[in-house]
N, C-alpha and C positions, 0 to 999 in steps of 0.2 A: 242628432238632427242636423245633418249637413255640417257638422262640426262648427256651428255658429252660436250655440247656446250651451250654457252649463259650466261646469268647472273645467279649466284648461287641463288637458291631458296630452302626453306625447302621442303622436300619430305617425303612421308609416309614410313613406313617399313613393312615388311612382318610379318606375324603371327609368323613364326619361329623365327625372330629376337626379337620378344616380348615375347617369351615363358619363363616364370620364372624357370621352371626346367632346361632348357638348360643354363640359366644364371647362376644358382647355380652350375651346373657342370663345366662350363667354369671358374668360380670364383675358385672353389676347384682345378681344373687342374692348373690354373695360380699360385696359392699359392704353390702347390707342386713342380712345375717346377722352381719357383724362389726362393723357401725356406723362402718366407716372408709372413706372415699372417696378415690380416686386419680384423676388424669386418665387418659385412654384413649390414650396415645401409639401403642400397637401395634395398636389396634383401629380407628382412624379409616380411613375408606375413602379411597383416593387418587384 
């Protein structure tokens, strides 16, 4: 029921949530806003 009741279970994610370009932009914005930079180990293309 809209995933708001019952026992927690793994659910899928939308294609938008899995988009690598969006992930890179979010990572860059987060670094800019916090002033902290990290390497991109999970975001590099294989």
